[in-house]
Each structure stands twice: as C-alpha cells, then as structure tokens.
C-alpha positions in Angstrom: 144.8 191.1 -139.6 144.3 193.9 -142.0 147.3 194.6 -144.3 148.1 198.3 -144.5 148.1 200.2 -147.8 151.5 200.6 -149.5 151.7 204.4 -149.3 155.2 204.6 -150.8 153.9 202.8 -154.0 150.8 205.0 -154.0 152.7 208.3 -153.8 155.2 207.3 -156.4 152.5 206.2 -158.8 150.1 209.2 -158.5 153.1 211.6 -158.6 153.3 210.7 -162.3 149.8 209.7 -163.2 148.0 212.7 -161.6 150.4 215.3 -160.2 152.6 216.0 -163.2 155.7 214.5 -161.7 155.8 216.5 -158.4 154.1 216.2 -155.1 154.1 219.1 -152.6 154.3 218.3 -148.8 150.8 219.7 -148.4 149.4 217.4 -151.0 151.0 214.4 -149.3 149.8 215.6 -145.9 146.2 215.8 -147.2 146.3 212.3 -148.7 147.9 210.9 -145.6 145.1 212.3 -143.6 142.5 210.6 -145.8 144.5 207.3 -145.5 144.8 207.6 -141.7 141.0 207.9 -141.4 140.4 205.1 -143.8 142.9 202.8 -142.1 141.4 203.5 -138.7 137.7 203.1 -139.7 137.3 201.5 -143.1 140.4 199.3 -143.7 138.3 196.4 -145.0 135.9 198.5 -147.1 135.8 198.6 -150.9 139.0 200.3 -152.2 137.1 201.7 -155.1 135.4 203.9 -152.5 138.7 205.2 -151.3 139.8 205.9 -154.9 136.6 207.9 -155.6 137.0 209.7 -152.3 140.5 210.7 -153.3 139.4 211.8 -156.7 136.7 213.9 -155.2 139.2 215.7 -153.0 141.6 216.1 -155.9 138.9 217.8 -158.0 137.2 219.8 -155.3 140.4 221.3 -153.9 141.9 222.2 -157.3 144.5 219.4 -156.8 145.9 220.9 -153.5 144.5 218.0 -151.3 144.1 220.7 -148.6 140.8 222.0 -147.2 140.0 225.1 -149.3 137.5 227.9 -149.4 135.3 228.2 -152.5 137.0 230.1 -155.3 140.3 229.4 -153.4 139.9 232.8 -151.7 141.9 233.6 -148.6 138.9 235.0 -146.8 135.1 234.8 -146.8 134.7 238.4 -147.9 137.0 237.8 -150.9 135.1 234.6 -151.8 131.8 236.4 -151.6 133.1 239.2 -153.8 134.3 236.7 -156.5 131.0 234.8 -156.4 129.0 237.9 -156.6 130.9 239.0 -159.6 130.5 235.7 -161.3 126.8 235.6 -160.5 126.2 239.1 -161.8 127.9 238.2 -165.1 125.8 235.2 -165.6 128.6 232.6 -165.0 126.6 230.9 -162.3 123.4 230.4 -164.2 122.5 227.2 -162.2 122.3 229.2 -158.9 118.8 230.4 -158.1 119.5 231.8 -154.6 123.1 233.1 -153.9 123.9 230.8 -150.9 127.2 232.6 -150.2 125.6 235.9 -149.0 126.0 236.5 -145.3 123.0 235.7 -143.2 121.5 237.8 -140.4 124.3 236.6 -138.1 127.0 237.6 -140.7 127.9 233.9 -141.5 128.5 232.7 -145.0 127.5 229.3 -146.1 129.8 229.1 -149.0 131.9 226.0 -149.9 134.7 224.9 -147.6 136.8 221.8 -147.0 138.0 218.8 -149.0 134.5 218.6 -150.6 132.8 221.9 -151.0 130.3 222.0 -148.2 127.6 224.7 -148.9 124.3 225.8 -147.5 123.5 226.0 -143.8 121.5 222.8 -143.9 124.6 220.9 -144.9 126.7 222.5 -142.1 123.9 221.4 -139.7 124.0 217.8 -141.0 127.8 217.6 -140.9 127.7 219.0 -137.3 125.9 215.8 -136.3 128.4 213.6 -138.2 131.5 215.3 -136.9 130.4 216.2 -133.4 131.6 219.7 -134.1 129.3 222.7 -134.1 129.9 223.8 -137.7 127.0 226.2 -137.6 128.6 228.1 -134.8 132.1 227.9 -136.4 131.8 227.2 -140.2 135.5 227.7 -140.6 136.1 224.4 -138.7 135.3 222.8 -142.0 138.7 224.2 -143.2 140.5 222.2 -140.5 142.0 218.9 -141.8 140.5 216.4 -139.5 136.9 217.7 -139.7 137.3 218.1 -143.4 138.4 214.5 -143.8 135.4 213.2 -141.8 133.0 215.4 -143.8 134.4 214.2 -147.1 134.4 210.5 -146.2 131.4 210.1 -144.0 129.3 212.4 -146.2 130.1 210.2 -149.3 129.5 207.0 -147.4 126.2 208.1 -145.9 124.8 210.0 -148.8 124.7 213.2 -146.8 125.2 215.6 -149.7 122.7 214.5 -152.3 121.1 211.3 -151.0 123.4 209.2 -153.2 126.2 207.2 -151.6 129.3 205.4 -152.7 127.7 202.0 -152.3 125.0 202.9 -154.8 127.5 203.1 -157.6 130.4 200.9 -156.5 129.2 197.5 -155.2 129.4 193.8 -156.1 127.0 194.2 -159.0 127.8 197.7 -160.2 130.8 199.7 -161.1 129.6 203.1 -162.4 132.5 205.6 -162.0 130.7 208.3 -164.1 127.4 208.4 -162.2 129.2 208.2 -158.9 129.6 212.0 -159.2 125.9 212.2 -158.2 127.1 211.6 -154.7 128.4 215.2 -154.6 127.3 217.3 -157.5 125.1 215.8 -160.2 127.1 215.0 -163.3 129.3 218.0 -163.2 132.7 216.9 -164.6 131.6 213.3 -164.1 133.8 211.8 -166.8 136.9 213.6 -165.6 136.2 212.5 -162.0 135.8 208.9 -163.3 139.2 209.0 -164.9 140.9 210.5 -161.8 139.3 207.8 -159.6 140.5 205.0 -161.7 144.0 206.5 -161.8 143.9 206.6 -158.0 142.7 203.0 -157.8 145.6 201.8 -159.9 147.9 203.2 -157.2 146.2 201.5 -154.3 147.7 198.2 -153.2 148.6 196.5 -149.9 152.1 196.3 -148.5 153.7 193.2 -149.9 
C-alpha cells in the first residue's frame, strides 16, 4: 500500500521556505493539482522528480502555481504586444524567429501553462500526450488539468528538449543544476536547483 504524502507538513514548510510566509488559495490549488496527478499515477516514483516538477512550475508561473500566459498577460494580443516590444528592443536576443506572432489561422504559439509551452510543434506533441486537441484550442493549455499533465508527462518523457527527469535524477546521478535542460537549457539553472531542493525538504509521507 502506498503511503500518501503529508500535504499539511508540505504546505507549512514551503509557506516559509519558498512563499515568504504566505500561501494564497490559488497557489495551494495548483500544488494540490500536481499532487493529485502524482498520487494517482506516480506515487512510487522518485520524489526528487516531484520536487523538480514543483520547482519548474514555481519558476515558470512566477510563483503563482497557476497556468499562466507568457509575460503574465491577460490576453494573447497583450502578450504579443509585450513580446514584440521586448524583441524590438533587443531584450530577446536568443530568439531567431518570433514564435508568438499569429499564424495564417490567427493562432499564437506563445507560452502557456504551468510550464511555458511554445511553438506549434510542441502543442502538437502535447496533444498526443493529453488527448486534447491543443492545436485547435491552444488555450486549453491554460486549464489546470491539461496544464498539469503537460508539465509532468512532458518532463518525464523528455517531450520539451529530449532530456527527461530520469537523465539527471536517478540511482547513480543527482544533478539538480543540469536538470534544467529538461525544459530550457541552463536558464536560471542554479536558482531552479535551489528551489527543487527546498521543495524536496518539504516532501514526506504521512506518519
């Protein structure tokens, strides 16, 4: 029998270690959704994976733990405007082709979700994983349940970059820093590593 995670201990711990002493209901809701998926599908898996999944959502959603649109904009058009301004001013020097610009169907393939899903090809790949046609309805990635599945299954399967959780966190290796390659190269890798280890310290089973 699998022993459930001690969520009360978890929330009390991260409230102080990561959330500056206060947790909003929406932040708890988001983490509970991740736990629910984990408990239902991965309860016996490596808890370091869960910690890094939580850290990724923490970072990618600007600590809200809710599915968000890139730039935290309330609409695609506003997000596009913000991204265009940043691109024009040279603040997105790593971007060669502006992926956020509407295509011939008027759809924008900008970042959405608990992990920022970008580019049409990634929406296509995650459509197969979730069973939801994210190409037809990209904003479905902003709904909690699809967003959780995209986050977790994408990191487990290596869907985003070809790197997966088991490459960096396994019986022989514990590389918290390079685990960032699962999602986005080494961008903020050390910060993510610190967040993940703080989450791990809060994860324990019910006594």
